[in-house]
C-alpha positions as CSV (number, residue, x, y, z in Angstrom):
1,C,79.0,111.2,121.7
2,G,75.5,111.5,120.1
3,K,76.3,109.1,117.2
4,A,73.3,107.1,116.1
5,L,73.9,103.5,115.1
6,K,71.8,100.9,113.4
7,A,72.0,97.5,115.0
8,P,70.3,94.2,114.0
9,D,67.9,92.3,116.3
10,A,70.7,89.9,117.1
11,L,72.5,92.7,119.1
12,A,69.5,93.2,121.4
13,G,70.3,92.7,125.1
14,K,74.0,93.0,124.5
15,K,76.5,95.7,125.0
16,A,78.4,97.1,122.0
17,K,81.3,99.5,121.7
18,C,80.7,102.8,119.8
19,P,83.2,103.0,116.9
20,D,83.6,106.7,117.4
21,C,84.1,107.3,121.2
22,G,84.7,103.8,122.4
23,A,81.9,103.9,125.0
24,I,80.1,100.7,125.9
25,V,76.4,101.1,125.3
26,P,73.5,98.7,125.8
27,V,71.3,97.6,122.9
28,P,67.6,97.4,123.8
29,R,65.3,94.3,123.5
30,A,66.0,90.8,124.4
31,V,68.5,88.8,122.4
32,L,67.4,85.4,120.9
33,D,70.7,84.0,119.9
34,A,74.3,85.2,120.5
35,E,75.9,82.0,119.2
36,E,79.0,82.6,117.1
37,I,78.6,81.6,113.5
38,T,81.7,80.6,111.6
39,D,82.6,79.1,108.2
40,K,83.5,75.9,110.2
41,P,81.0,73.7,112.2
42,P,80.8,74.8,115.8
43,P,82.4,72.6,118.4
44,L,80.2,70.1,120.2
45,P,79.5,70.9,123.9
46,K,81.2,68.6,126.4
47,S,78.1,68.2,128.5
48,K,75.1,67.1,126.5
49,A,73.0,66.8,129.7
50,K,73.6,70.4,130.5
51,V,72.5,71.5,127.1
52,A,69.4,69.4,127.3
53,N,68.5,70.9,130.7
54,D,69.1,74.4,129.5
55,E,68.0,74.5,125.8
56,D,66.8,78.1,126.0
57,E,70.2,79.5,126.9
58,P,73.4,79.3,124.7
59,D,76.0,77.3,126.6
60,F,78.9,79.8,126.6
61,E,80.7,78.0,129.4
62,D,81.1,74.8,127.3
63,I,82.3,76.8,124.3
64,A,84.8,78.6,126.5
65,D,86.0,75.2,127.9
66,D,86.4,73.9,124.3
67,E,88.5,76.9,123.5
68,A,90.6,76.5,126.6
69,D,91.4,72.9,125.6
70,A,92.6,74.0,122.2
71,P,96.3,74.1,121.4
72,A,98.2,77.3,122.3
73,D,98.8,78.3,118.7
74,K,95.0,78.6,118.2
75,S,95.2,81.8,120.2
76,A,97.0,83.5,117.3
77,Q,94.0,82.7,115.1
78,R,91.8,85.3,116.7
79,K,90.5,88.7,115.8
80,A,88.7,91.5,117.6
81,C,85.1,92.2,116.7
82,P,84.9,95.8,115.3
83,M,81.6,96.4,117.1
84,C,82.1,95.2,120.7
85,G,85.9,94.6,120.7
86,E,85.7,91.0,122.0
87,Q,88.1,88.3,120.8
88,I,86.5,85.9,118.4
89,A,87.7,83.2,115.9
90,A,89.5,84.5,112.9
91,S,87.1,82.6,110.6
92,A,84.0,84.0,112.3
93,V,81.4,85.7,110.0
94,K,79.2,86.7,113.0
95,C,80.3,87.8,116.5
96,R,79.2,85.4,119.2
97,Y,78.9,88.2,121.7
98,C,77.1,91.1,120.0
99,G,75.8,89.4,116.8
100,E,77.6,91.8,114.4
101,V,77.8,90.4,110.9
102,L,81.4,90.5,109.9
103,D,81.5,89.0,106.4
104,A,80.9,91.7,103.7
105,R,79.3,89.1,101.3
106,I,76.7,88.2,103.9
107,R,76.0,91.9,104.6
108,S,75.5,92.6,100.9
109,R,73.1,89.8,100.5
110,G,71.1,90.9,103.6
111,R,70.5,94.4,102.5
112,A,68.4,95.9,99.7
113,R,70.5,96.9,96.7
114,S,70.3,100.4,95.3
115,V,70.3,101.3,91.6
116,D,74.0,102.2,91.8
117,D,74.8,98.6,92.8
118,Y,73.7,97.2,89.4
119,A,76.0,97.4,86.3
120,G,74.5,99.5,83.6
121,F,74.7,99.2,79.8
122,W,78.1,100.9,79.2
123,L,80.0,98.9,81.8
124,R,78.6,95.7,80.3
125,F,79.3,96.8,76.8
126,V,83.0,97.4,77.4
127,A,83.2,94.1,79.2
128,A,81.5,92.4,76.2
129,V,84.0,94.0,73.8
130,V,87.0,92.7,75.9
131,D,85.4,89.2,76.1
132,G,84.5,89.2,72.4
133,F,88.1,90.0,71.5
134,I,89.4,87.1,73.6
135,Q,86.8,84.7,72.1
136,G,87.7,85.9,68.6
137,I,91.3,84.9,69.2
138,L,90.3,81.5,70.5
139,V,88.0,80.8,67.5
140,F,90.7,82.0,65.1
141,A,93.2,79.7,66.6
142,V,90.8,76.8,66.1
143,F,90.3,77.9,62.5
144,L,94.0,77.9,61.9
145,V,94.4,74.4,63.3
146,F,91.6,72.7,61.4
147,G,92.3,74.8,58.3
148,G,95.9,73.6,58.3
149,I,94.7,70.0,58.7
150,L,92.2,70.5,55.8
151,F,95.0,72.0,53.6
152,A,97.2,69.0,54.3
153,I,94.4,66.6,53.4
154,Q,93.7,68.4,50.2
155,G,97.4,67.9,49.2
156,G,98.5,71.4,49.4
157,G,95.6,73.2,47.7
158,G,93.5,70.7,45.9
159,N,89.9,71.7,45.2
160,N,88.2,68.5,46.3
161,G,88.6,67.5,49.9
162,G,85.6,65.1,49.9
163,P,84.3,64.1,53.3
164,A,87.4,65.4,55.1
165,E,86.5,68.9,54.0
166,A,83.0,68.6,55.3
167,I,84.1,67.2,58.6
168,A,86.7,70.0,59.1
169,G,84.0,72.6,58.3
170,L,81.6,71.1,60.8
171,L,84.3,71.0,63.5
172,I,85.2,74.7,62.9
173,W,81.5,75.6,63.0
174,G,81.0,73.5,66.2
175,F,84.0,75.1,68.0
176,S,82.9,78.6,67.0
177,I,79.7,78.0,69.0
178,A,81.1,75.9,71.8
179,L,84.1,78.1,72.7
180,P,82.1,81.3,73.5
181,W,79.5,79.3,75.4
182,L,82.1,77.5,77.6
183,Y,84.1,80.7,78.0
184,S,81.1,82.6,79.4
185,A,79.2,79.8,81.2
186,Y,82.2,78.3,83.0
187,Q,83.6,81.7,84.2
188,E,80.2,83.2,85.2
189,S,79.3,80.1,87.3
190,S,82.8,79.9,88.8
191,E,83.8,81.3,92.2
192,S,84.7,84.6,90.6
193,Q,81.3,84.8,88.9
194,A,82.7,86.9,86.1
195,T,84.4,86.6,82.7
196,I,87.8,88.2,82.1
197,G,86.1,91.3,80.7
198,K,83.7,91.6,83.7
199,K,86.6,91.2,86.2
200,M,88.4,94.1,84.5
201,L,85.4,96.3,84.9
202,G,84.7,95.2,88.5
203,I,81.3,93.5,87.8
204,R,80.0,90.0,88.2
205,V,76.9,87.9,87.6
206,T,74.6,86.7,90.4
207,D,71.1,85.2,90.8
208,L,68.3,87.4,92.1
209,N,69.4,86.9,95.7
210,G,73.0,87.8,95.1
211,N,74.3,84.3,95.1
212,R,76.6,82.4,92.6
213,I,74.7,81.0,89.6
214,S,74.9,77.4,88.4
215,F,76.5,76.3,85.1
216,G,73.0,75.6,83.7
217,Q,71.8,79.0,84.6
218,A,74.9,80.6,83.0
219,T,74.3,78.5,79.9
220,G,70.7,79.7,79.6
221,R,71.9,83.3,80.1
222,H,74.5,82.9,77.3
223,F,72.1,81.4,74.7
224,G,69.4,83.9,75.8
225,K,71.7,86.5,74.1
226,I,70.7,85.1,70.8
227,L,67.1,86.3,71.4
228,S,68.4,89.6,72.6
229,N,70.2,89.9,69.2
230,L,67.2,88.8,67.1
231,I,65.1,91.8,68.2
232,C,67.6,94.4,66.8
233,S,69.8,94.2,70.0
234,I,67.0,95.8,72.0
235,G,67.4,93.0,74.5
236,F,70.9,94.3,75.3
237,L,69.8,97.9,75.4
238,M,67.2,97.0,78.1
239,A,70.1,97.0,80.6
240,G,70.1,100.8,80.3
241,F,66.6,101.4,81.4
242,T,65.1,98.5,83.4
243,E,64.8,98.8,87.2
244,K,67.6,96.4,88.1
245,K,69.5,97.1,84.8
246,Q,68.7,93.6,83.5
247,A,69.0,92.8,79.8
248,L,66.5,90.4,78.2
249,H,68.8,87.4,78.7
250,D,69.2,88.3,82.4
251,M,65.4,88.3,82.8
252,L,65.1,84.9,81.1
253,A,67.8,83.4,83.3
254,S,66.8,85.2,86.5
255,T,70.2,86.8,86.9
256,L,71.7,90.2,87.8
257,V,74.9,91.9,86.9
258,V,76.2,93.8,89.9
259,R,79.2,95.9,90.8
260,D,81.8,94.4,93.2
């Protein structure tokens, strides 16, 4: 049909189905590995001796035997590879026959990101407004709780609360710092990689390789915003003109904010 397709080296030496016309076409160059990669550990071959005698070739017969021995209901947990049409495990992230990468998260990590993939200043600003509103509610709730306790200790409005007043003040101050930190660091290092505001805007925080960040990295990113604020908020504005749309605190924590 004349359609040009890009194929990874893993497809070399295999036959793949054209997504337009359905014709089976050969992919040039020798294949190195056609083994299926799944989120689960691959089954062990039945004959270790055979694998030892033929280490250069993937033992597809043993894999086929293992699949044949599986319960009948396993056949329902299959899917067709969109590239070659072969039936593979439903949990597969790479086709065992043609090498096509099926998991979108793996494909996105393997390719170079364009400028449009990064979240710019205004997307991040709106997300920050939403998160700031939520954090404000949380801090205000804490203020009401400890303020009520302090009011009760002072006997309904006395002027001298003594040590209790100082302790209540310290607790309010401590929670006003800890709550925004935990709110941001926990969510950005979670599986979603985003706070509530970022989820609403369809953006998330990753490391420089597109992977999930650690809690420590998210903590460094959060407190790095203090430095971004100290220089007249220029650290935040940097997200509008840096190459990967990184703010100052992103650079300090080696993170990126990307679109989903």
